[in-house]
C-alpha positions as CSV (number, residue, x, y, z in Angstrom):
1,X,-0.1,-0.1,0.1
2,X,3.1,2.4,0.1
3,X,3.5,2.2,-3.5
4,X,3.4,5.3,-5.8
5,X,1.1,4.3,-8.4
6,X,0.5,7.4,-10.7
7,X,-1.0,5.7,-14.0
8,X,-3.1,3.3,-11.8
9,X,-4.4,6.3,-10.1
10,X,-5.0,8.5,-12.6
11,X,-6.8,5.5,-15.0
12,X,-9.0,5.0,-11.8
13,X,-9.8,8.8,-11.6
14,X,-10.3,9.0,-15.1
15,X,-12.8,6.0,-15.0
16,X,-14.8,7.6,-12.0
17,X,-15.0,11.0,-13.8
18,X,-16.3,9.3,-16.9
19,X,-18.7,7.2,-15.2
20,X,-19.9,10.1,-13.4
21,X,-20.2,12.6,-16.6
22,X,-21.9,9.6,-18.2
23,X,-24.5,9.2,-15.8
24,X,-25.0,13.1,-15.7
25,X,-25.2,13.3,-19.8
26,X,-27.5,10.0,-20.0
27,X,-29.9,10.2,-17.2
28,X,-29.4,13.7,-15.6
29,X,-28.4,12.1,-12.4
30,X,-25.5,12.5,-10.1
31,X,-23.5,9.7,-9.3
32,X,-23.6,9.6,-5.6
33,X,-23.6,5.7,-4.7
34,X,-25.3,6.2,-1.2
35,X,-28.1,7.8,-3.3
36,X,-28.2,5.3,-5.9
37,X,-28.4,2.4,-3.5
38,X,-30.8,4.1,-1.1
39,X,-33.0,5.1,-4.2
40,X,-33.5,1.3,-4.8
41,X,-34.5,0.8,-0.9
42,X,-37.4,3.6,-1.1
43,X,-39.5,2.4,-3.8
44,X,-37.9,3.7,-6.9
45,X,-40.3,4.5,-9.9
46,X,-40.5,1.9,-12.7
47,X,-37.8,4.0,-15.1
48,X,-35.4,4.3,-11.9
49,X,-34.7,0.5,-11.1
50,X,-32.8,-0.5,-14.5
51,X,-30.2,2.5,-14.5
52,X,-29.6,2.1,-10.6
53,X,-28.9,-1.8,-10.7
54,X,-27.0,-1.2,-13.8
55,X,-24.6,1.2,-12.3
56,X,-24.5,-1.0,-8.8
57,X,-23.7,-3.9,-10.8
58,X,-21.0,-2.4,-12.8
59,X,-19.2,-1.4,-9.6
60,X,-19.5,-4.9,-8.2
61,X,-18.8,-6.7,-11.5
62,X,-15.6,-4.5,-12.4
63,X,-14.2,-5.1,-8.8
64,X,-14.8,-8.8,-9.7
65,X,-12.8,-8.6,-12.8
66,X,-9.9,-6.6,-11.4
67,X,-9.8,-9.2,-8.5
68,X,-9.6,-12.1,-11.3
69,X,-6.7,-10.9,-13.1
70,X,-5.1,-8.7,-10.6
71,X,-5.7,-10.7,-7.5
72,X,-2.6,-9.0,-5.6
73,X,-4.2,-5.6,-5.7
74,X,-6.8,-7.1,-3.2
75,X,-4.3,-9.0,-1.0
76,X,-4.7,-7.0,2.0
77,X,-4.7,-7.8,5.7
78,X,-7.0,-6.3,7.9
79,X,-5.8,-5.2,11.3
80,X,-9.0,-4.1,12.7
81,X,-11.5,-6.2,14.7
82,X,-14.8,-7.3,12.7
83,X,-16.8,-5.3,15.2
84,X,-14.9,-2.1,14.7
85,X,-15.4,-2.5,10.9
86,X,-19.2,-3.1,11.4
87,X,-19.5,0.2,13.7
88,X,-17.4,2.1,11.0
89,X,-19.5,0.8,8.3
90,X,-23.0,1.9,10.4
91,X,-20.9,5.5,11.0
92,X,-20.3,6.2,7.3
93,X,-23.9,5.1,6.6
94,X,-25.3,7.6,9.3
95,X,-23.0,10.1,8.0
96,X,-24.1,9.9,4.5
97,X,-27.5,10.2,5.5
98,X,-26.8,13.3,7.7
99,X,-25.1,14.8,4.9
100,X,-27.5,14.1,2.2
101,X,-24.7,12.3,0.1
102,X,-21.4,10.4,0.3
103,X,-17.8,10.9,-0.8
104,X,-18.8,10.0,-4.5
105,X,-21.8,12.3,-4.8
106,X,-20.3,15.5,-2.9
107,X,-16.6,14.9,-3.4
108,X,-16.3,13.8,-7.2
109,X,-19.5,15.2,-8.6
110,X,-20.6,18.1,-6.1
111,X,-17.3,19.7,-6.3
112,X,-16.9,19.5,-9.9
113,X,-20.3,21.3,-10.2
114,X,-18.7,23.9,-7.9
115,X,-21.7,23.3,-5.1
116,X,-20.8,25.3,-2.0
117,X,-22.7,22.4,0.2
118,X,-20.8,19.9,-1.6
119,X,-17.6,21.6,-0.7
120,X,-18.4,22.0,3.1
121,X,-19.5,18.3,3.1
122,X,-16.3,17.2,1.6
123,X,-14.2,19.4,3.9
124,X,-16.3,18.0,6.7
125,X,-15.8,14.4,6.1
126,X,-12.1,14.7,5.3
127,X,-11.4,16.5,8.5
128,X,-13.5,14.0,10.4
129,X,-11.6,11.2,8.7
130,X,-8.1,12.7,9.4
131,X,-9.3,13.3,13.2
132,X,-10.6,9.5,13.4
133,X,-7.6,8.3,12.1
134,X,-5.4,10.5,14.6
135,X,-7.5,9.4,17.6
136,X,-7.4,5.7,16.7
137,X,-3.7,5.8,16.0
138,X,-2.6,7.8,19.1
139,X,-5.1,6.7,22.0
140,X,-5.7,3.0,20.8
141,X,-2.2,2.4,19.2
142,X,-3.8,1.8,15.8
143,X,-5.9,-1.2,16.9
144,X,-9.6,-1.3,17.5
């Protein structure tokens, strides 16, 4: 995880930007993953179901394809307890709901549209993430 990977990082960023632009152009929708997934849980209209499932399926399938061709890219060692990962996931979900969007909706799409609300949300979750890492590393020795 300490490797400098400018080509892979740039490629990934370009693909994220391209997919966000294509979704906005083709459907007039913001590529916020929590909103797309949440929209499936809140009785979507008939025309909303297909594009939401397609987008989310593309995320999962592209990960599976990458894992097939480059399994070493997914070889990580978790140093957190399962309970802490569950709590972290629930807190991220709560934060996404509280902030009316997630990192992809606000950070990628909102900032590119020069949305003041998205800039404030992105600064807030980045600062909160940095503070959380600092607290866990300092007070808990990096392990929870």
